[in-house]
DOFILUM-164570 format. One record per residue (C-alpha): residue number from 1; residue in three letters; x, z, y. Coordinates in Angstrom, 1 decimal, padded with zeros to 4 digits. Example, Ala and Ser with C-alpha at 12.3 -4.5 7.8 and 13.67 -1.06 7.14 Angstrom:
# residues 2
     i    aa        x        z        y
     1   Ala    012.3    007.8   -004.5
     2   Ser    013.7    007.1   -001.1
//
This chain:
# residues 296
     i    aa        x        z        y
     1   Unk    190.4    158.2    256.8
     2   Unk    192.9    160.5    255.7
     3   Unk    194.0    160.9    252.2
     4   Unk    192.0    163.7    250.4
     5   Unk    195.6    164.7    249.0
     6   Unk    199.1    164.8    249.6
     7   Unk    200.9    161.5    248.5
     8   Unk    203.5    161.9    245.4
     9   Unk    205.5    159.7    244.4
    10   Unk    203.6    157.8    241.7
    11   Unk    200.8    157.1    244.6
    12   Unk    203.3    154.4    246.2
    13   Unk    203.2    151.2    244.9
    14   Unk    205.3    147.7    245.1
    15   Unk    208.2    149.7    245.6
    16   Unk    210.2    147.0    243.0
    17   Unk    208.7    144.1    245.3
    18   Unk    209.5    145.4    248.3
    19   Unk    213.2    146.2    247.6
    20   Unk    213.9    142.5    247.7
    21   Unk    213.2    142.8    251.1
    22   Unk    214.5    145.9    252.0
    23   Unk    217.9    144.4    251.3
    24   Unk    217.7    141.6    253.7
    25   Unk    216.5    143.5    256.6
    26   Unk    219.5    145.8    256.3
    27   Unk    221.3    143.2    258.5
    28   Unk    218.8    143.6    261.4
    29   Unk    220.2    147.9    261.6
    30   Unk    221.1    147.1    265.5
    31   Unk    218.6    145.4    266.7
    32   Unk    216.8    146.6    269.9
    33   Unk    220.0    149.4    270.1
    34   Unk    221.0    148.0    273.4
    35   Unk    218.6    150.8    275.6
    36   Unk    219.7    153.7    273.3
    37   Unk    222.8    154.9    275.6
    38   Unk    223.0    158.3    274.4
    39   Unk    223.3    157.5    270.8
    40   Unk    220.6    159.3    269.1
    41   Unk    218.2    157.1    268.0
    42   Unk    217.5    157.1    264.5
    43   Unk    214.7    154.7    263.7
    44   Unk    216.6    151.4    263.1
    45   Unk    214.5    148.0    263.5
    46   Unk    215.4    147.4    259.6
    47   Unk    213.5    150.8    258.8
    48   Unk    210.9    150.2    261.4
    49   Unk    210.1    147.0    259.5
    50   Unk    210.4    148.6    256.0
    51   Unk    207.6    150.8    257.1
    52   Unk    205.2    148.7    258.1
    53   Unk    206.2    146.6    255.0
    54   Unk    205.1    150.1    252.7
    55   Unk    201.8    150.6    255.0
    56   Unk    200.6    147.1    254.8
    57   Unk    201.2    146.7    250.6
    58   Unk    200.1    150.6    250.3
    59   Unk    196.0    151.1    251.2
    60   Unk    196.4    154.6    250.1
    61   Unk    198.8    155.4    253.6
    62   Unk    195.8    154.9    256.1
    63   Unk    197.4    156.3    259.6
    64   Unk    200.8    157.0    261.1
    65   Unk    200.5    160.5    259.8
    66   Unk    200.3    159.1    255.9
    67   Unk    202.9    156.7    256.7
    68   Unk    205.2    160.0    257.6
    69   Unk    204.5    161.7    254.9
    70   Unk    205.2    158.9    252.3
    71   Unk    208.6    158.7    254.0
    72   Unk    210.0    162.1    253.2
    73   Unk    209.0    161.0    249.1
    74   Unk    211.9    161.5    247.5
    75   Unk    211.8    157.9    246.0
    76   Unk    210.0    156.3    248.6
    77   Unk    213.0    157.5    251.0
    78   Unk    216.0    156.6    249.2
    79   Unk    213.9    153.1    249.0
    80   Unk    213.8    153.0    253.1
    81   Unk    216.9    155.0    254.2
    82   Unk    215.4    157.7    256.0
    83   Unk    213.5    160.6    255.1
    84   Unk    212.2    161.4    258.5
    85   Unk    210.8    159.8    261.3
    86   Unk    209.0    160.8    264.5
    87   Unk    205.6    159.5    265.9
    88   Unk    207.0    158.8    268.9
    89   Unk    210.2    157.1    268.2
    90   Unk    207.1    155.0    266.1
    91   Unk    205.1    154.3    268.2
    92   Unk    207.9    153.3    271.1
    93   Unk    209.5    150.9    268.4
    94   Unk    206.9    147.9    269.0
    95   Unk    208.5    147.6    272.3
    96   Unk    212.0    148.2    271.9
    97   Unk    212.2    145.7    268.9
    98   Unk    212.2    142.2    269.2
    99   Unk    210.0    140.3    266.3
   100   Unk    212.0    136.8    266.6
   101   Unk    214.9    138.2    264.8
   102   Unk    212.8    138.4    261.3
   103   Unk    213.1    134.8    261.6
   104   Unk    216.1    134.6    259.1
   105   Unk    214.9    136.7    256.9
   106   Unk    211.5    134.3    256.6
   107   Unk    213.2    131.6    256.3
   108   Unk    215.3    132.8    253.1
   109   Unk    211.9    133.8    251.5
   110   Unk    210.0    131.3    252.2
   111   Unk    213.4    129.3    250.5
   112   Unk    213.0    131.4    246.8
   113   Unk    209.7    129.9    246.5
   114   Unk    209.6    127.0    243.9
   115   Unk    206.9    123.9    244.5
   116   Unk    204.8    123.5    241.7
   117   Unk    204.6    119.8    240.1
   118   Unk    202.9    117.6    242.3
   119   Unk    199.8    115.9    241.3
   120   Unk    200.7    112.0    240.5
   121   Unk    196.9    111.0    242.8
   122   Unk    198.5    112.4    246.1
   123   Unk    201.6    109.8    246.0
   124   Unk    199.7    107.7    247.9
   125   Unk    198.8    110.5    250.8
   126   Unk    200.7    108.8    253.4
   127   Unk    201.2    112.2    255.5
   128   Unk    202.6    115.6    254.3
   129   Unk    199.8    117.3    253.4
   130   Unk    199.1    120.7    255.4
   131   Unk    197.0    123.4    254.5
   132   Unk    195.6    125.4    257.8
   133   Unk    194.5    128.6    257.6
   134   Unk    194.2    132.3    258.9
   135   Unk    193.9    135.5    257.7
   136   Unk    193.7    139.3    258.8
   137   Unk    196.2    141.9    258.2
   138   Unk    194.2    144.8    259.7
   139   Unk    196.6    146.9    261.4
   140   Unk    197.4    150.9    262.7
   141   Unk    195.3    151.1    265.7
   142   Unk    197.7    151.9    268.0
   143   Unk    200.3    150.0    267.1
   144   Unk    198.2    147.2    266.5
   145   Unk    196.7    147.7    270.0
   146   Unk    199.8    148.3    272.2
   147   Unk    201.3    145.0    270.8
   148   Unk    197.3    142.8    271.6
   149   Unk    195.6    144.7    273.3
   150   Unk    192.1    143.7    273.0
   151   Unk    192.8    140.8    271.3
   152   Unk    193.7    142.5    268.2
   153   Unk    190.2    144.1    267.7
   154   Unk    188.9    142.8    264.4
   155   Unk    185.6    143.8    263.6
   156   Unk    184.2    147.4    263.5
   157   Unk    183.8    150.2    260.8
   158   Unk    180.8    152.2    259.1
   159   Unk    181.6    155.2    260.8
   160   Unk    181.7    153.1    264.8
   161   Unk    185.3    152.9    264.6
   162   Unk    187.2    149.5    265.9
   163   Unk    188.9    148.6    263.7
   164   Unk    192.4    146.1    265.1
   165   Unk    194.5    144.2    263.1
   166   Unk    196.8    140.7    263.2
   167   Unk    196.0    137.1    262.5
   168   Unk    198.1    135.0    260.9
   169   Unk    198.1    131.4    261.7
   170   Unk    199.7    129.5    258.1
   171   Unk    200.5    126.0    257.6
   172   Unk    201.5    125.7    254.1
   173   Unk    203.3    122.7    253.3
   174   Unk    202.0    121.1    250.2
   175   Unk    205.2    119.4    249.0
   176   Unk    207.6    122.4    249.5
   177   Unk    204.9    125.0    248.8
   178   Unk    206.5    127.2    251.5
   179   Unk    204.4    127.9    255.0
   180   Unk    206.0    125.2    257.8
   181   Unk    205.2    127.9    260.2
   182   Unk    203.4    130.9    261.0
   183   Unk    202.0    132.0    264.6
   184   Unk    201.0    135.6    265.1
   185   Unk    198.1    136.7    267.3
   186   Unk    195.4    139.4    267.7
   187   Unk    192.9    139.4    264.9
   188   Unk    190.1    138.3    267.3
   189   Unk    189.2    134.7    266.4
   190   Unk    188.2    133.9    270.2
   191   Unk    189.4    131.8    273.0
   192   Unk    193.4    131.1    272.8
   193   Unk    193.3    133.0    269.6
   194   Unk    190.6    130.8    267.7
   195   Unk    192.3    129.4    264.7
   196   Unk    192.0    125.5    265.8
   197   Unk    193.1    126.0    269.1
   198   Unk    196.7    128.1    267.5
   199   Unk    196.4    124.5    265.6
   200   Unk    195.6    122.1    268.4
   201   Unk    199.1    123.7    270.5
   202   Unk    200.9    123.0    267.2
   203   Unk    200.0    119.8    266.3
   204   Unk    203.2    117.5    264.6
   205   Unk    203.1    113.5    264.0
   206   Unk    202.9    113.1    260.2
   207   Unk    201.1    115.6    258.6
   208   Unk    197.3    115.7    257.0
   209   Unk    196.2    118.4    258.0
   210   Unk    193.5    120.4    255.4
   211   Unk    191.2    123.0    256.5
   212   Unk    187.9    124.9    256.3
   213   Unk    184.8    124.7    258.6
   214   Unk    186.4    127.1    260.6
   215   Unk    188.5    124.0    262.1
   216   Unk    185.1    121.7    262.3
   217   Unk    186.0    121.2    266.6
   218   Unk    185.2    117.0    267.5
   219   Unk    188.0    117.6    270.1
   220   Unk    190.8    118.8    267.5
   221   Unk    189.9    115.7    265.3
   222   Unk    190.4    113.5    268.1
   223   Unk    193.9    115.7    269.1
   224   Unk    195.4    115.0    265.2
   225   Unk    194.5    111.5    265.7
   226   Unk    196.1    111.2    269.1
   227   Unk    199.7    112.8    267.7
   228   Unk    199.2    109.6    265.0
   229   Unk    198.3    112.3    262.1
   230   Unk    195.4    113.0    259.5
   231   Unk    192.8    115.8    258.6
   232   Unk    190.7    116.7    255.8
   233   Unk    188.1    119.7    257.5
   234   Unk    184.5    120.4    256.3
   235   Unk    181.9    119.7    258.6
   236   Unk    178.5    121.0    258.4
   237   Unk    176.0    119.6    256.3
   238   Unk    173.6    119.0    259.1
   239   Unk    176.5    117.4    262.0
   240   Unk    174.8    114.8    263.7
   241   Unk    176.3    111.2    262.3
   242   Unk    176.1    107.7    264.2
   243   Unk    177.1    105.4    260.6
   244   Unk    179.0    102.8    261.8
   245   Unk    179.9    101.5    258.0
   246   Unk    178.7    102.5    254.4
   247   Unk    181.3    101.8    251.9
   248   Unk    180.8    101.5    248.5
   249   Unk    181.8    103.9    245.5
   250   Unk    183.4    103.3    242.7
   251   Unk    182.3    104.3    239.3
   252   Unk    185.7    106.9    239.6
   253   Unk    184.2    108.3    242.9
   254   Unk    181.0    108.6    241.2
   255   Unk    182.2    110.1    238.1
   256   Unk    184.0    112.8    240.5
   257   Unk    180.8    114.0    242.3
   258   Unk    181.3    111.7    245.5
   259   Unk    177.8    110.8    246.8
   260   Unk    178.5    109.4    250.7
   261   Unk    181.8    107.5    251.7
   262   Unk    180.9    106.6    255.4
   263   Unk    182.7    105.8    258.9
   264   Unk    180.6    107.6    261.5
   265   Unk    181.2    108.1    265.2
   266   Unk    180.5    111.5    266.3
   267   Unk    178.8    112.9    269.7
   268   Unk    181.9    114.3    270.8
   269   Unk    184.6    112.6    269.2
   270   Unk    186.6    109.6    271.2
   271   Unk    187.5    108.6    267.6
   272   Unk    185.8    107.1    264.6
   273   Unk    185.7    109.3    261.5
   274   Unk    185.5    108.9    257.7
   275   Unk    182.9    111.6    256.3
   276   Unk    183.0    111.7    251.9
   277   Unk    180.0    114.4    250.9
   278   Unk    180.5    115.3    247.4
   279   Unk    177.9    117.1    245.1
   280   Unk    178.5    120.3    244.3
   281   Unk    177.1    123.3    243.0
   282   Unk    176.0    126.0    245.7
   283   Unk    178.4    129.0    246.1
   284   Unk    175.6    132.1    244.9
   285   Unk    176.0    134.4    248.6
   286   Unk    178.2    136.6    248.6
   287   Unk    177.3    140.4    250.2
   288   Unk    178.7    141.0    253.5
   289   Unk    182.1    142.9    253.6
   290   Unk    182.3    146.0    254.8
   291   Unk    185.7    146.4    256.7
   292   Unk    187.5    149.6    255.6
   293   Unk    187.4    152.6    258.4
   294   Unk    190.0    151.9    261.3
   295   Unk    194.2    153.1    260.7
   296   Unk    195.1    155.5    263.2
//
């Protein structure tokens, strides 16, 4: 969906926040220049990353052409260090630059995050609490399709166009309150890209993985146990349970809304699982989200 009128400087948001990252990116300016034997490259890796960040943080920039227009605005041009780039150079950049070079920048930013005060009730948890989830970032269609192919397809907009993006599979260490790791795949949550399968490939000993119902895979439960870790994952209310032990509830548990604490055997799992049921107020059904128009 194209902007109704040309972008103005005031339309571009978050430049103040982004400048803190832009300074860290400038050290990557020569990455991927080995192929530039003629010495005429104008779009460097650091500028390419800045352009992508500018796009992600600004909903009004909804196409490569709109991004090209924004880059020519005076304040934006000064922040980026470039005033014009060609559409061809931008499209080619996804193949010319090496994303692995961004890891030191990400690590430096993560190191600046200050963890919140630890809840004393978590002191008895043996393993490192690790929150796991996936987040979809819709992307420029041609860019995402070039990088991920069909796996980048996420949804379909109202006008029938395919919506493409990336899925960031994040493991957040609750003690440090920074990502322990982030894995990027195409946005399609299926096959090897499925959240549970990505976690399965990255399991580590000594962690307590906390996830929502998207990780409720009984074979995954076994895999977590076998690497000597643990998990807290929501399962369906109508899951089939073969109860082997009902545990007595303390008054503290009852006061917290716990209505059941049992050790069970799941049909497709080898290892026993502890199930804790909590009485909660049902969440009101939310209307289905309407995906944004495809960005091309």
